[in-house]
Short mmCIF file of the C-alpha atoms (twelve columns), coordinates in Angstrom:
data_MODEL
# 
_entry.id   MODEL 
# 
loop_
_atom_site.group_PDB 
_atom_site.id 
_atom_site.type_symbol 
_atom_site.label_atom_id 
_atom_site.label_alt_id 
_atom_site.label_comp_id 
_atom_site.label_asym_id 
_atom_site.label_seq_id 
_atom_site.Cartn_x 
_atom_site.Cartn_y 
_atom_site.Cartn_z 
_atom_site.pdbx_PDB_model_num 
ATOM 1   C CA . MET A 1   -76.405 -40.842 -17.296 1 
ATOM 2   C CA . PRO A 2   -78.276 -39.733 -20.451 1 
ATOM 3   C CA . ASP A 3   -76.394 -38.388 -23.459 1 
ATOM 4   C CA . PRO A 4   -75.779 -34.694 -22.608 1 
ATOM 5   C CA . LEU A 5   -76.081 -33.556 -26.231 1 
ATOM 6   C CA . PRO A 6   -79.066 -35.260 -27.863 1 
ATOM 7   C CA . GLN A 7   -78.567 -35.366 -31.619 1 
ATOM 8   C CA . PRO A 8   -81.014 -35.897 -34.458 1 
ATOM 9   C CA . ALA A 9   -81.239 -39.469 -35.719 1 
ATOM 10  C CA . GLY A 10  -78.355 -40.344 -38.015 1 
ATOM 11  C CA . HIS A 11  -76.123 -37.497 -36.757 1 
ATOM 12  C CA . GLU A 12  -72.689 -38.710 -35.663 1 
ATOM 13  C CA . PRO A 13  -71.125 -36.183 -33.231 1 
ATOM 14  C CA . THR A 14  -67.834 -34.679 -34.308 1 
ATOM 15  C CA . LEU A 15  -64.744 -35.189 -32.172 1 
ATOM 16  C CA . GLN A 16  -65.071 -31.614 -30.911 1 
ATOM 17  C CA . GLU A 17  -68.720 -32.150 -29.914 1 
ATOM 18  C CA . ALA A 18  -67.869 -35.423 -28.155 1 
ATOM 19  C CA . MET A 19  -64.963 -33.825 -26.264 1 
ATOM 20  C CA . ARG A 20  -67.139 -30.866 -25.227 1 
ATOM 21  C CA . ALA A 21  -69.832 -33.257 -23.969 1 
ATOM 22  C CA . ASP A 22  -67.245 -35.257 -21.998 1 
ATOM 23  C CA . LEU A 23  -65.742 -32.120 -20.456 1 
ATOM 24  C CA . ASP A 24  -69.203 -30.813 -19.534 1 
ATOM 25  C CA . ALA A 25  -70.005 -34.156 -17.890 1 
ATOM 26  C CA . ILE A 26  -66.715 -34.040 -15.943 1 
ATOM 27  C CA . GLY A 27  -67.618 -30.550 -14.708 1 
ATOM 28  C CA . ARG A 28  -71.017 -31.740 -13.427 1 
ATOM 29  C CA . THR A 29  -70.043 -35.109 -11.923 1 
ATOM 30  C CA . HIS A 30  -69.262 -35.642 -8.243  1 
ATOM 31  C CA . MET A 31  -67.764 -38.746 -6.671  1 
ATOM 32  C CA . PRO A 32  -70.780 -40.805 -5.581  1 
ATOM 33  C CA . PHE A 33  -69.007 -43.234 -3.201  1 
ATOM 34  C CA . GLY A 34  -65.896 -43.982 -1.184  1 
ATOM 35  C CA . LYS A 35  -63.354 -41.785 0.533   1 
ATOM 36  C CA . PHE A 36  -64.359 -38.713 -1.510  1 
ATOM 37  C CA . GLY A 37  -68.088 -39.470 -1.699  1 
ATOM 38  C CA . PRO A 38  -71.049 -37.691 -0.052  1 
ATOM 39  C CA . THR A 39  -70.416 -39.309 3.343   1 
ATOM 40  C CA . HIS A 40  -67.135 -37.442 3.749   1 
ATOM 41  C CA . PHE A 41  -67.811 -34.485 1.412   1 
ATOM 42  C CA . PRO A 42  -71.500 -33.641 1.781   1 
ATOM 43  C CA . PRO A 43  -73.863 -33.085 0.119   1 
ATOM 44  C CA . GLU A 44  -72.765 -34.454 -3.293  1 
ATOM 45  C CA . GLY A 45  -69.206 -35.693 -2.859  1 
ATOM 46  C CA . LEU A 46  -66.050 -34.164 -4.294  1 
ATOM 47  C CA . PRO A 47  -66.130 -33.015 -7.930  1 
ATOM 48  C CA . ILE A 48  -64.242 -35.654 -9.912  1 
ATOM 49  C CA . TYR A 49  -61.906 -33.051 -11.422 1 
ATOM 50  C CA . ASP A 50  -60.589 -32.316 -7.902  1 
ATOM 51  C CA . LEU A 51  -59.883 -35.947 -6.987  1 
ATOM 52  C CA . PRO A 52  -56.192 -36.472 -6.173  1 
ATOM 53  C CA . ALA A 53  -54.188 -38.148 -8.941  1 
ATOM 54  C CA . GLU A 54  -52.988 -40.741 -6.390  1 
ATOM 55  C CA . TYR A 55  -56.592 -41.786 -5.710  1 
ATOM 56  C CA . LEU A 56  -57.278 -42.116 -9.434  1 
ATOM 57  C CA . ALA A 57  -54.018 -44.068 -9.835  1 
ATOM 58  C CA . TRP A 58  -55.328 -46.529 -7.231  1 
ATOM 59  C CA . PHE A 59  -58.306 -47.253 -9.515  1 
ATOM 60  C CA . ALA A 60  -55.985 -47.534 -12.518 1 
ATOM 61  C CA . ASN A 61  -53.504 -49.904 -10.853 1 
ATOM 62  C CA . LYS A 62  -55.341 -51.876 -8.165  1 
ATOM 63  C CA . ALA A 63  -59.105 -51.632 -7.963  1 
ATOM 64  C CA . GLY A 64  -60.119 -51.216 -11.593 1 
ATOM 65  C CA . TRP A 65  -62.343 -48.438 -12.882 1 
ATOM 66  C CA . PRO A 66  -66.039 -48.310 -11.967 1 
ATOM 67  C CA . LYS A 67  -68.346 -49.605 -14.661 1 
ATOM 68  C CA . GLY A 68  -70.203 -47.312 -17.032 1 
ATOM 69  C CA . ARG A 69  -69.967 -43.606 -17.707 1 
ATOM 70  C CA . LEU A 70  -68.458 -42.761 -14.297 1 
ATOM 71  C CA . GLY A 71  -65.513 -45.078 -14.950 1 
ATOM 72  C CA . LYS A 72  -64.894 -43.543 -18.364 1 
ATOM 73  C CA . LEU A 73  -65.016 -40.006 -16.937 1 
ATOM 74  C CA . LEU A 74  -62.634 -40.934 -14.106 1 
ATOM 75  C CA . GLN A 75  -60.217 -42.420 -16.646 1 
ATOM 76  C CA . MET A 76  -60.316 -39.175 -18.646 1 
ATOM 77  C CA . VAL A 77  -59.660 -37.069 -15.531 1 
ATOM 78  C CA . TYR A 78  -56.774 -39.352 -14.549 1 
ATOM 79  C CA . GLN A 79  -55.212 -39.170 -17.987 1 
ATOM 80  C CA . MET A 80  -55.489 -35.369 -18.047 1 
ATOM 81  C CA . LYS A 81  -53.835 -35.114 -14.635 1 
ATOM 82  C CA . VAL A 82  -51.047 -37.536 -15.580 1 
ATOM 83  C CA . ASP A 83  -50.434 -35.616 -18.821 1 
ATOM 84  C CA . GLY A 84  -50.218 -32.314 -16.927 1 
ATOM 85  C CA . SER A 85  -53.435 -30.946 -18.443 1 
ATOM 86  C CA . ASP A 86  -55.053 -30.207 -15.069 1 
ATOM 87  C CA . LEU A 87  -55.436 -26.529 -16.029 1 
ATOM 88  C CA . VAL A 88  -58.356 -27.462 -18.248 1 
ATOM 89  C CA . PHE A 89  -60.389 -27.820 -15.019 1 
ATOM 90  C CA . GLU A 90  -59.708 -24.248 -13.807 1 
ATOM 91  C CA . PRO A 91  -62.963 -22.794 -15.246 1 
ATOM 92  C CA . PHE A 92  -64.908 -25.377 -13.195 1 
ATOM 93  C CA . ARG A 93  -62.923 -24.502 -10.083 1 
ATOM 94  C CA . ARG A 94  -63.445 -20.754 -10.556 1 
ATOM 95  C CA . ARG A 95  -67.173 -21.310 -11.013 1 
ATOM 96  C CA . ALA A 96  -67.245 -23.406 -7.811  1 
ATOM 97  C CA . GLY A 97  -65.312 -20.803 -5.797  1 
ATOM 98  C CA . GLY A 98  -61.875 -22.434 -5.936  1 
ATOM 99  C CA . ARG A 99  -60.250 -25.807 -5.544  1 
ATOM 100 C CA . SER A 100 -62.093 -28.201 -3.221  1 
ATOM 101 C CA . LYS A 101 -60.571 -28.508 0.247   1 
ATOM 102 C CA . LEU A 102 -59.391 -32.047 0.935   1 
ATOM 103 C CA . ARG A 103 -58.461 -31.410 4.589   1 
ATOM 104 C CA . PRO A 104 -59.917 -29.232 7.313   1 
ATOM 105 C CA . GLU A 105 -58.246 -25.838 7.634   1 
ATOM 106 C CA . LYS A 106 -55.451 -25.650 10.176  1 
ATOM 107 C CA . GLN A 107 -55.757 -23.273 13.102  1 
ATOM 108 C CA . ARG A 108 -53.773 -20.158 12.233  1 
ATOM 109 C CA . ASP A 109 -54.387 -18.022 15.301  1 
ATOM 110 C CA . PHE A 110 -52.952 -19.095 18.597  1 
ATOM 111 C CA . THR A 111 -53.864 -17.373 21.837  1 
ATOM 112 C CA . PHE A 112 -51.733 -17.996 24.906  1 
ATOM 113 C CA . PRO A 113 -52.666 -17.123 28.475  1 
ATOM 114 C CA . ASP A 114 -50.789 -14.198 30.035  1 
ATOM 115 C CA . ARG A 115 -47.822 -15.187 32.196  1 
ATOM 116 C CA . ASP A 116 -48.065 -12.645 35.000  1 
# 
């Protein structure tokens, strides 16, 4: 993934600029593979900020993080969720129309045949 904020040569981004770039990248990135990838959540996969903390913990404890930028972004999301900072993702969720649904909706209307 290219650097989201290209800077002039010799310019070192400030901490605030780097954090903004990381947060913007988290807001744009979808899970590209696995249980929450495009196969099960078409067309792009689940946004990484809506991945369950338990799934991210599996990467942290068992599987290891993916290589590259995706792995770094997933680690950041996991750490934010573990620290209780999940509210930082609310603007992304509002823009997307709410939290991503992880399960199909349950039937809420039941119609029974008449017993005459």
